[in-house]
VEXROTOR-65298 format. One record per residue (C-alpha): residue in one letter; x, y negated, z negated; residue number from 1. Coordinates in nm, 3 decimals, always signed. Layout:
N
<"A" <X Y Z> NUM> ...
END
This chain:
290
<"M" <+0.001 +0.002 -0.003> 1> <"K" <+0.132 -0.341 +0.092> 2> <"A" <+0.243 -0.568 -0.193> 3> <"K" <-0.024 -0.836 -0.121> 4> <"Y" <-0.301 -0.573 -0.145> 5> <"K" <-0.158 -0.452 -0.477> 6> <"I" <-0.171 -0.808 -0.614> 7> <"I" <-0.524 -0.864 -0.483> 8> <"L" <-0.632 -0.529 -0.644> 9> <"S" <-0.473 -0.630 -0.973> 10> <"V" <-0.653 -0.965 -0.973> 11> <"L" <-0.984 -0.798 -0.902> 12> <"M" <-0.926 -0.545 -1.181> 13> <"L" <-0.847 -0.828 -1.424> 14> <"I" <-1.168 -1.014 -1.322> 15> <"A" <-1.371 -0.701 -1.358> 16> <"A" <-1.228 -0.624 -1.702> 17> <"T" <-1.302 -0.981 -1.813> 18> <"A" <-1.657 -0.963 -1.679> 19> <"L" <-1.722 -0.627 -1.846> 20> <"T" <-1.591 -0.746 -2.181> 21> <"T" <-1.809 -1.058 -2.162> 22> <"F" <-2.110 -0.849 -2.067> 23> <"Y" <-2.050 -0.613 -2.355> 24> <"V" <-2.020 -0.893 -2.609> 25> <"Y" <-2.341 -1.057 -2.496> 26> <"T" <-2.548 -0.736 -2.476> 27> <"H" <-2.432 -0.567 -2.802> 28> <"D" <-2.475 -0.669 -3.156> 29> <"I" <-2.118 -0.712 -3.277> 30> <"E" <-2.185 -0.787 -3.638> 31> <"V" <-1.890 -1.021 -3.713> 32> <"L" <-1.990 -1.231 -3.414> 33> <"N" <-2.352 -1.246 -3.524> 34> <"P" <-2.329 -1.369 -3.878> 35> <"K" <-2.634 -1.440 -4.099> 36> <"G" <-2.462 -1.606 -4.389> 37> <"L" <-2.260 -1.913 -4.469> 38> <"I" <-1.929 -1.728 -4.524> 39> <"G" <-1.982 -1.513 -4.209> 40> <"L" <-2.046 -1.828 -3.997> 41> <"K" <-1.727 -1.988 -4.119> 42> <"E" <-1.525 -1.673 -4.055> 43> <"R" <-1.666 -1.642 -3.701> 44> <"E" <-1.572 -2.010 -3.638> 45> <"L" <-1.219 -1.924 -3.760> 46> <"I" <-1.195 -1.622 -3.530> 47> <"V" <-1.319 -1.811 -3.223> 48> <"T" <-1.090 -2.110 -3.293> 49> <"A" <-0.786 -1.896 -3.330> 50> <"S" <-0.866 -1.692 -3.022> 51> <"L" <-0.914 -2.004 -2.810> 52> <"L" <-0.587 -2.149 -2.936> 53> <"M" <-0.402 -1.832 -2.849> 54> <"L" <-0.560 -1.821 -2.502> 55> <"I" <-0.364 -2.143 -2.430> 56> <"V" <-0.059 -1.918 -2.411> 57> <"V" <-0.217 -1.599 -2.282> 58> <"I" <-0.405 -1.746 -1.978> 59> <"P" <-0.101 -1.930 -1.828> 60> <"V" <+0.117 -1.615 -1.884> 61> <"F" <-0.129 -1.399 -1.679> 62> <"A" <-0.174 -1.676 -1.424> 63> <"F" <+0.201 -1.722 -1.373> 64> <"T" <+0.252 -1.343 -1.357> 65> <"I" <+0.010 -1.318 -1.071> 66> <"Y" <+0.149 -1.630 -0.901> 67> <"F" <+0.518 -1.522 -0.918> 68> <"S" <+0.428 -1.167 -0.811> 69> <"W" <+0.263 -1.315 -0.504> 70> <"K" <+0.517 -1.583 -0.424> 71> <"Y" <+0.823 -1.370 -0.465> 72> <"R" <+0.694 -1.049 -0.305> 73> <"A" <+0.936 -0.862 -0.083> 74> <"S" <+0.762 -0.963 +0.240> 75> <"N" <+0.773 -1.334 +0.161> 76> <"E" <+1.103 -1.447 +0.326> 77> <"K" <+1.025 -1.814 +0.266> 78> <"A" <+1.052 -1.795 -0.106> 79> <"R" <+1.354 -1.974 -0.243> 80> <"H" <+1.616 -1.739 -0.395> 81> <"E" <+1.824 -1.921 -0.658> 82> <"P" <+2.034 -1.661 -0.846> 83> <"D" <+2.239 -1.929 -1.029> 84> <"W" <+1.934 -2.117 -1.164> 85> <"E" <+1.949 -2.123 -1.546> 86> <"H" <+1.784 -2.433 -1.689> 87> <"N" <+1.484 -2.659 -1.653> 88> <"S" <+1.402 -2.910 -1.923> 89> <"I" <+1.030 -2.923 -1.844> 90> <"A" <+1.000 -2.545 -1.848> 91> <"E" <+1.196 -2.522 -2.175> 92> <"M" <+0.967 -2.779 -2.334> 93> <"C" <+0.658 -2.591 -2.223> 94> <"W" <+0.745 -2.239 -2.332> 95> <"W" <+0.893 -2.355 -2.667> 96> <"G" <+0.690 -2.666 -2.741> 97> <"V" <+0.339 -2.539 -2.668> 98> <"P" <+0.364 -2.223 -2.881> 99> <"F" <+0.524 -2.434 -3.166> 100> <"L" <+0.230 -2.674 -3.157> 101> <"I" <-0.017 -2.392 -3.157> 102> <"L" <+0.154 -2.227 -3.453> 103> <"M" <+0.145 -2.556 -3.642> 104> <"I" <-0.224 -2.604 -3.575> 105> <"L" <-0.299 -2.243 -3.676> 106> <"A" <-0.089 -2.293 -3.995> 107> <"V" <-0.307 -2.588 -4.096> 108> <"I" <-0.629 -2.408 -4.016> 109> <"T" <-0.515 -2.102 -4.206> 110> <"W" <-0.412 -2.312 -4.509> 111> <"R" <-0.749 -2.484 -4.524> 112> <"S" <-0.958 -2.172 -4.454> 113> <"T" <-0.766 -1.963 -4.704> 114> <"H" <-0.877 -2.201 -4.983> 115> <"D" <-1.220 -2.269 -4.842> 116> <"L" <-1.304 -1.900 -4.792> 117> <"N" <-1.140 -1.773 -5.112> 118> <"P" <-1.367 -1.477 -5.204> 119> <"F" <-1.329 -1.564 -5.574> 120> <"K" <-1.460 -1.918 -5.512> 121> <"P" <-1.827 -1.961 -5.623> 122> <"L" <-2.071 -2.103 -5.375> 123> <"E" <-2.245 -2.430 -5.443> 124> <"S" <-2.622 -2.409 -5.454> 125> <"N" <-2.924 -2.539 -5.645> 126> <"K" <-3.038 -2.179 -5.700> 127> <"K" <-2.905 -1.959 -5.983> 128> <"P" <-2.668 -1.696 -5.846> 129> <"I" <-2.749 -1.324 -5.878> 130> <"V" <-2.481 -1.098 -6.019> 131> <"I" <-2.442 -0.762 -5.853> 132> <"Q" <-2.175 -0.517 -5.979> 133> <"A" <-2.060 -0.279 -5.701> 134> <"V" <-1.883 +0.048 -5.782> 135> <"A" <-1.723 +0.250 -5.505> 136> <"L" <-1.774 +0.622 -5.561> 137> <"D" <-1.694 +0.936 -5.362> 138> <"W" <-1.868 +0.865 -5.108> 139> <"K" <-2.144 +0.628 -5.196> 140> <"W" <-2.201 +0.284 -5.353> 141> <"L" <-2.349 +0.218 -5.694> 142> <"F" <-2.493 -0.123 -5.747> 143> <"I" <-2.571 -0.256 -6.092> 144> <"Y" <-2.791 -0.559 -6.162> 145> <"P" <-2.683 -0.638 -6.524> 146> <"E" <-2.921 -0.935 -6.560> 147> <"H" <-3.219 -0.736 -6.434> 148> <"G" <-3.160 -0.406 -6.601> 149> <"I" <-3.157 -0.192 -6.289> 150> <"A" <-2.920 +0.001 -6.068> 151> <"T" <-2.929 +0.144 -5.715> 152> <"V" <-2.732 +0.370 -5.488> 153> <"N" <-2.664 +0.275 -5.128> 154> <"H" <-2.916 -0.009 -5.121> 155> <"I" <-2.928 -0.370 -5.248> 156> <"E" <-3.190 -0.644 -5.226> 157> <"F" <-3.162 -1.013 -5.291> 158> <"P" <-3.339 -1.339 -5.206> 159> <"E" <-3.239 -1.535 -4.899> 160> <"K" <-3.046 -1.861 -4.955> 161> <"T" <-2.941 -1.745 -5.297> 162> <"P" <-2.570 -1.710 -5.398> 163> <"L" <-2.462 -1.354 -5.463> 164> <"N" <-2.181 -1.302 -5.712> 165> <"F" <-2.040 -0.954 -5.646> 166> <"E" <-1.812 -0.794 -5.902> 167> <"I" <-1.640 -0.491 -5.749> 168> <"T" <-1.444 -0.189 -5.880> 169> <"A" <-1.407 +0.179 -5.800> 170> <"D" <-1.438 +0.512 -5.983> 171> <"A" <-1.275 +0.685 -5.687> 172> <"P" <-0.987 +0.628 -5.441> 173> <"M" <-0.939 +0.274 -5.315> 174> <"N" <-1.225 +0.155 -5.092> 175> <"S" <-1.325 -0.177 -4.935> 176> <"F" <-1.659 -0.348 -4.982> 177> <"W" <-1.792 -0.511 -4.661> 178> <"I" <-2.117 -0.656 -4.525> 179> <"P" <-1.999 -0.777 -4.189> 180> <"Q" <-2.286 -1.022 -4.120> 181> <"L" <-2.247 -1.192 -4.455> 182> <"G" <-1.874 -1.215 -4.495> 183> <"G" <-1.538 -1.052 -4.506> 184> <"Q" <-1.426 -0.742 -4.693> 185> <"I" <-1.259 -0.709 -5.034> 186> <"Y" <-1.090 -0.408 -5.182> 187> <"A" <-1.240 -0.190 -5.459> 188> <"M" <-0.983 -0.025 -5.687> 189> <"P" <-1.007 +0.154 -6.025> 190> <"A" <-0.929 -0.069 -6.324> 191> <"M" <-0.952 -0.377 -6.106> 192> <"R" <-1.242 -0.628 -6.112> 193> <"S" <-1.256 -0.792 -5.770> 194> <"K" <-1.504 -1.064 -5.676> 195> <"I" <-1.662 -1.191 -5.362> 196> <"H" <-1.933 -1.461 -5.325> 197> <"L" <-2.180 -1.433 -5.039> 198> <"I" <-2.514 -1.571 -4.931> 199> <"A" <-2.775 -1.481 -4.673> 200> <"N" <-2.911 -1.774 -4.467> 201> <"E" <-3.223 -1.589 -4.366> 202> <"K" <-3.428 -1.278 -4.426> 203> <"G" <-3.308 -0.960 -4.273> 204> <"L" <-3.161 -0.611 -4.307> 205> <"F" <-2.785 -0.597 -4.290> 206> <"K" <-2.547 -0.302 -4.274> 207> <"G" <-2.288 -0.250 -4.543> 208> <"R" <-1.995 -0.011 -4.548> 209> <"S" <-1.648 +0.070 -4.672> 210> <"S" <-1.384 -0.055 -4.439> 211> <"N" <-1.099 +0.148 -4.596> 212> <"Y" <-1.062 +0.519 -4.517> 213> <"S" <-1.111 +0.720 -4.833> 214> <"G" <-1.145 +1.083 -4.739> 215> <"K" <-1.377 +1.332 -4.562> 216> <"G" <-1.700 +1.159 -4.665> 217> <"F" <-1.593 +0.812 -4.556> 218> <"A" <-1.818 +0.812 -4.248> 219> <"G" <-2.121 +0.843 -4.461> 220> <"M" <-2.027 +0.576 -4.711> 221> <"K" <-2.279 +0.318 -4.597> 222> <"F" <-2.548 +0.111 -4.757> 223> <"T" <-2.822 -0.139 -4.665> 224> <"A" <-2.843 -0.501 -4.778> 225> <"K" <-3.183 -0.658 -4.755> 226> <"A" <-3.254 -1.027 -4.784> 227> <"T" <-3.610 -1.113 -4.884> 228> <"S" <-3.814 -1.398 -5.025> 229> <"D" <-3.797 -1.483 -5.396> 230> <"E" <-4.140 -1.327 -5.454> 231> <"E" <-4.058 -1.012 -5.265> 232> <"F" <-3.735 -0.973 -5.467> 233> <"E" <-3.911 -1.002 -5.799> 234> <"E" <-4.166 -0.743 -5.689> 235> <"W" <-3.883 -0.513 -5.583> 236> <"V" <-3.708 -0.556 -5.924> 237> <"S" <-4.033 -0.479 -6.105> 238> <"S" <-4.081 -0.160 -5.899> 239> <"V" <-3.729 -0.039 -5.970> 240> <"R" <-3.779 -0.106 -6.342> 241> <"R" <-4.066 +0.146 -6.327> 242> <"S" <-3.837 +0.418 -6.190> 243> <"P" <-3.844 +0.740 -6.390> 244> <"K" <-3.464 +0.771 -6.348> 245> <"N" <-3.254 +0.622 -6.629> 246> <"L" <-2.885 +0.560 -6.558> 247> <"G" <-2.699 +0.624 -6.881> 248> <"L" <-2.356 +0.778 -6.931> 249> <"S" <-2.477 +1.139 -6.883> 250> <"E" <-2.663 +1.055 -6.559> 251> <"Y" <-2.363 +0.855 -6.437> 252> <"E" <-2.135 +1.158 -6.487> 253> <"N" <-2.357 +1.349 -6.244> 254> <"L" <-2.377 +1.061 -6.004> 255> <"V" <-1.998 +1.017 -5.984> 256> <"K" <-1.946 +1.364 -5.841> 257> <"P" <-1.845 +1.355 -5.473> 258> <"S" <-2.120 +1.349 -5.218> 259> <"S" <-2.182 +1.173 -4.886> 260> <"Y" <-2.472 +1.048 -4.677> 261> <"D" <-2.673 +0.987 -4.994> 262> <"Q" <-3.021 +0.849 -4.956> 263> <"P" <-3.097 +0.531 -5.153> 264> <"S" <-3.200 +0.595 -5.516> 265> <"Y" <-3.316 +0.361 -5.794> 266> <"Y" <-3.264 +0.362 -6.171> 267> <"K" <-3.350 +0.175 -6.486> 268> <"L" <-3.013 +0.072 -6.643> 269> <"G" <-2.967 +0.286 -6.954> 270> <"H" <-2.625 +0.141 -7.049> 271> <"D" <-2.587 -0.238 -7.062> 272> <"Q" <-2.210 -0.233 -7.030> 273> <"L" <-2.179 +0.045 -6.775> 274> <"F" <-1.962 -0.161 -6.535> 275> <"D" <-1.719 -0.251 -6.811> 276> <"W" <-1.715 +0.106 -6.925> 277> <"I" <-1.611 +0.218 -6.579> 278> <"L" <-1.335 -0.037 -6.576> 279> <"E" <-1.206 +0.075 -6.917> 280> <"K" <-1.187 +0.439 -6.798> 281> <"Y" <-0.866 +0.347 -6.611> 282> <"A" <-0.727 +0.084 -6.843> 283> <"P" <-0.395 +0.157 -7.002> 284> <"P" <-0.425 +0.286 -7.361> 285> <"K" <-0.393 +0.022 -7.622> 286> <"A" <-0.087 +0.028 -7.841> 287> <"A" <-0.155 +0.163 -8.189> 288> <"S" <-0.156 -0.108 -8.447> 289> <"Q" <+0.155 -0.114 -8.668> 290> 
END
């Protein structure tokens, strides 16, 4: 195949790949690109901004690759051949200066967003936050509502436009708590109390999962997060309080046994300090008093 036809084919393949990627993005629900919460929106903005800035380098590189391949093809005898060429001030300024400026801009954006999107930073709101304590088990999620006296497995509910203060730990190998449409992930580890503050801007049903591989049941370690109205949330809490299941220490010892693809289940909270008790299981022993 002649060189020019190879170049034309390469260009067509690049255009086709770009078109297919664009079509896929617009026709599929990519959760991180379809956020439903304040933190998720800010994170999508950060992803898009960083990607566009990097395309300032990527697009010219591909464009010049195609241009030089065409201009200096073997059959083009008119192309200038300069084997002793070694310096061009404008070219040097472009391929060193432009990336440097992009890195500086990204550094400023990263510095600001790191502080603005700090998962431990509470969200400002006129509504009282709801505390939800998440415990990563093998291979399911336990959620404790200490202020409401209830607990659930693989399902949480909360009112829309209400700050959610998640406290996160694990009674199993390290995992990662993630609701993609509401915000980024944060790790769950035994003896560690992690935090993340999220909020849902609208009603909806969102997918939650672990984003850290943790063994054979990892694929089934998923949960649902449902944003409702204030009234619907209160009704849901009342219904869970009427559950015949009571989550005390003995029931917890059964719950903590490995299992996967568990269906949602609901409990009255039988131990007020269950989350702290789970944390203390892995705390180093206290030194004996002298």
